[in-house]
MIZA-58679 format. One record per residue: residue in three letters; x, y, z of N, C-alpha, C, O in turn. Coordinates in steps of 0.2 Angstrom, whole numbers, padded with zeros to 4 digits, always signed. Layout:
residues N
alaXYZXYZXYZXYZ
...
end
This chain:
residues 112
met+0341+0714-0056+0348+0713-0057+0351+0708-0053+0355+0704-0057
lys+0350+0707-0046+0354+0701-0043+0354+0695-0048+0358+0691-0049
met+0348+0696-0050+0346+0687-0055+0352+0690-0060+0357+0686-0061
val+0353+0695-0064+0356+0694-0070+0363+0694-0066+0367+0692-0070
leu+0366+0696-0061+0374+0698-0060+0375+0690-0057+0380+0688-0058
ala+0368+0686-0054+0370+0679-0053+0371+0676-0059+0375+0672-0060
ala+0367+0677-0065+0368+0673-0071+0374+0675-0075+0375+0671-0080
gly+0377+0680-0073+0383+0682-0078+0389+0677-0074+0392+0674-0077
met+0390+0678-0067+0394+0674-0063+0394+0667-0064+0398+0663-0063
ala+0387+0665-0066+0387+0657-0065+0391+0654-0076+0394+0649-0077
val+0389+0660-0079+0392+0659-0085+0401+0660-0086+0405+0658-0090
leu+0401+0664-0082+0409+0666-0080+0412+0660-0078+0417+0658-0080
met+0409+0657-0072+0411+0652-0069+0413+0644-0074+0418+0640-0074
phe+0406+0644-0077+0408+0637-0080+0412+0639-0086+0416+0634-0088
gly+0412+0646-0089+0416+0645-0095+0424+0645-0094+0429+0644-0099
val+0426+0646-0087+0430+0644-0084+0433+0637-0083+0439+0633-0084
ala+0427+0636-0081+0429+0628-0076+0430+0623-0083+0434+0619-0083
leu+0426+0624-0089+0426+0619-0093+0434+0618-0097+0436+0612-0099
pro+0438+0623-0098+0443+0621-0101+0447+0617-0095+0451+0613-0097
glu+0447+0618-0089+0451+0616-0084+0449+0608-0084+0453+0604-0084
ala+0442+0607-0084+0440+0598-0085+0441+0596-0090+0442+0590-0090
ser+0441+0598-0095+0443+0597-0101+0451+0594-0101+0453+0588-0103
arg+0455+0600-0098+0462+0597-0098+0463+0592-0092+0467+0588-0092
ala+0459+0592-0087+0461+0586-0081+0458+0581-0086+0463+0577-0086
arg+0453+0578-0090+0450+0573-0093+0456+0572-0098+0459+0566-0098
gly+0458+0577-0103+0464+0575-0107+0471+0570-0104+0474+0565-0107
asn+0471+0574-0098+0479+0571-0094+0476+0565-0093+0479+0560-0096
leu+0472+0565-0089+0469+0557-0085+0470+0552-0094+0475+0548-0096
gln+0465+0554-0099+0466+0550-0104+0473+0548-0107+0474+0543-0110
val+0479+0553-0106+0484+0553-0109+0488+0548-0105+0489+0542-0108
arg+0490+0550-0098+0492+0545-0093+0490+0536-0096+0493+0532-0098
arg+0484+0536-0095+0479+0530-0095+0484+0527-0102+0489+0522-0102
leu+0482+0530-0107+0486+0529-0115+0494+0526-0115+0496+0521-0117
ser+0498+0532-0111+0504+0531-0111+0504+0525-0106+0509+0522-0108
ala+0502+0523-0101+0503+0517-0097+0500+0512-0101+0502+0506-0098
gln+0497+0510-0106+0495+0506-0109+0501+0504-0114+0503+0499-0116
ile+0504+0508-0116+0509+0508-0121+0517+0506-0117+0522+0503-0119
asp+0516+0508-0111+0521+0504-0108+0522+0497-0105+0526+0493-0103
arg+0515+0496-0104+0512+0490-0101+0515+0484-0107+0518+0478-0106
gly+0513+0487-0113+0514+0483-0119+0521+0483-0122+0522+0479-0127
val+0525+0486-0120+0533+0487-0121+0536+0480-0117+0539+0476-0119
his+0533+0482-0109+0536+0477-0105+0534+0472-0106+0539+0468-0106
asp+0528+0469-0107+0525+0463-0109+0528+0461-0115+0528+0454-0116
gly+0531+0465-0120+0531+0461-0127+0528+0462-0131+0530+0462-0137
ser+0521+0464-0131+0514+0465-0136+0517+0470-0141+0515+0469-0147
leu+0522+0475-0139+0522+0481-0142+0531+0482-0143+0535+0483-0138
thr+0533+0481-0148+0541+0483-0151+0542+0492-0149+0538+0496-0147
arg+0547+0492-0148+0549+0499-0146+0548+0504-0151+0545+0510-0149
gly+0548+0503-0159+0547+0506-0163+0541+0506-0164+0539+0511-0167
glu+0535+0502-0162+0529+0501-0163+0526+0508-0157+0522+0512-0157
ala+0531+0506-0152+0529+0511-0145+0529+0519-0147+0525+0524-0147
arg+0535+0518-0150+0539+0525-0151+0533+0529-0157+0533+0535-0156
asp+0530+0525-0161+0524+0528-0166+0518+0529-0163+0515+0534-0165
leu+0517+0527-0159+0511+0526-0154+0510+0532-0150+0506+0536-0149
arg+0518+0532-0146+0520+0539-0141+0520+0545-0148+0516+0550-0147
leu+0521+0546-0151+0521+0551-0155+0514+0554-0159+0513+0560-0160
arg+0511+0550-0160+0504+0551-0163+0499+0553-0156+0494+0557-0157
leu+0500+0551-0149+0497+0554-0143+0502+0561-0144+0498+0566-0143
ile+0507+0561-0144+0510+0568-0143+0506+0575-0147+0505+0580-0145
arg+0506+0571-0154+0502+0577-0159+0495+0577-0155+0493+0583-0153
val+0491+0573-0155+0485+0574-0150+0484+0579-0144+0479+0583-0143
glu+0490+0580-0139+0491+0583-0137+0493+0589-0138+0490+0594-0134
val+0496+0590-0141+0499+0598-0144+0492+0601-0150+0491+0607-0152
leu+0489+0596-0150+0482+0600-0154+0478+0602-0147+0477+0608-0146
glu+0475+0598-0144+0474+0599-0139+0474+0606-0134+0470+0610-0132
ala+0482+0606-0132+0485+0611-0132+0483+0618-0133+0480+0622-0129
arg+0485+0620-0142+0482+0622-0146+0474+0625-0145+0472+0631-0145
asp+0471+0620-0144+0464+0622-0143+0462+0624-0136+0456+0625-0136
leu+0464+0623-0131+0464+0625-0125+0464+0634-0125+0460+0638-0122
arg+0471+0635-0128+0470+0641-0127+0464+0645-0128+0464+0649-0123
his+0459+0646-0132+0454+0649-0135+0447+0647-0134+0442+0649-0136
gly+0449+0639-0129+0443+0637-0128+0441+0632-0132+0444+0631-0137
phe+0437+0627-0129+0435+0623-0135+0428+0623-0137+0424+0625-0133
thr+0427+0622-0144+0420+0623-0147+0418+0614-0145+0422+0610-0144
pro+0411+0614-0146+0409+0607-0147+0411+0603-0153+0410+0597-0153
ala+0413+0606-0158+0418+0602-0164+0424+0600-0162+0427+0594-0164
glu+0427+0604-0158+0434+0603-0156+0434+0598-0153+0439+0594-0154
thr+0430+0597-0146+0430+0593-0142+0428+0586-0145+0430+0580-0143
gln+0424+0586-0149+0422+0580-0151+0428+0578-0158+0427+0572-0160
asp+0431+0582-0161+0436+0580-0164+0442+0577-0158+0446+0572-0160
leu+0443+0580-0154+0448+0577-0150+0446+0571-0147+0450+0566-0147
asn+0441+0572-0144+0438+0564-0143+0440+0557-0148+0441+0551-0146
gly+0438+0561-0153+0438+0556-0159+0445+0553-0160+0446+0547-0160
arg+0451+0558-0160+0457+0557-0161+0461+0552-0154+0465+0548-0155
tyr+0459+0554-0149+0460+0550-0142+0457+0543-0143+0461+0538-0142
thr+0452+0542-0145+0448+0534-0146+0453+0530-0153+0455+0524-0153
ala+0454+0534-0158+0459+0531-0163+0465+0530-0159+0466+0524-0158
val+0469+0534-0157+0475+0531-0153+0474+0525-0149+0478+0520-0149
glu+0468+0526-0143+0467+0520-0140+0464+0514-0143+0462+0510-0139
ala+0462+0514-0150+0460+0509-0154+0467+0506-0158+0468+0499-0158
asp+0472+0509-0160+0478+0507-0162+0481+0505-0158+0485+0500-0159
ile+0482+0508-0153+0486+0503-0146+0482+0497-0146+0485+0492-0148
his+0478+0497-0144+0475+0489-0145+0476+0486-0150+0479+0480-0149
ala+0475+0488-0156+0477+0483-0161+0484+0482-0162+0486+0476-0163
gln+0488+0486-0161+0495+0485-0161+0499+0480-0156+0504+0477-0157
arg+0495+0479-0150+0495+0474-0145+0492+0469-0145+0493+0466-0140
thr+0489+0467-0151+0484+0460-0151+0487+0459-0157+0487+0453-0158
asn+0490+0463-0161+0493+0460-0168+0501+0455-0165+0506+0457-0163
thr+0499+0449-0167+0506+0446-0166+0511+0445-0171+0516+0441-0170
gln+0510+0448-0177+0516+0448-0182+0522+0448-0178+0526+0443-0177
tyr+0523+0454-0176+0531+0455-0173+0531+0455-0165+0535+0460-0163
ser+0526+0451-0161+0527+0451-0155+0533+0447-0154+0535+0441-0157
val+0537+0452-0148+0542+0447-0145+0540+0442-0140+0543+0437-0139
arg+0535+0444-0137+0532+0438-0134+0529+0431-0137+0529+0426-0133
gln+0528+0431-0143+0525+0426-0146+0533+0422-0148+0534+0416-0148
arg+0538+0427-0150+0545+0424-0152+0547+0420-0146+0551+0415-0148
arg+0546+0422-0140+0549+0419-0135+0545+0413-0133+0547+0408-0131
ile+0540+0414-0133+0535+0406-0133+0537+0402-0139+0540+0397-0137
arg+0537+0403-0144+0539+0399-0149+0547+0395-0148+0549+0390-0151
gly+0550+0400-0145+0558+0398-0142+0564+0401-0149+0569+0398-0150
arg+0560+0407-0152+0564+0411-0156+0568+0416-0151+0563+0420-0150
asn+0572+0418-0149+0574+0423-0146+0577+0427-0149+0579+0432-0146
end
């Protein structure tokens, strides 16, 4: 009886801790990605329009995560969210290294 009770408590504790751990990981990831966008605007590698578009994508992923968090994450939802965060991160990197509209490059070339 004690073993069943202990096993049940472990499942309950794990089930409650998992969404909290996922949310904490997501919040950390959102802060990190948001900081990358801020740095890009500050150093001129992102225009304000590019930053706005990237922030909107990041917000959409956050909203999706919040919706999924209410009922707990399935492994497929976790994988989907991780893929979406990775895609936003790749887009931030691509936009920051794309010098087509870079303010920094125009300043270097003397075209303010």
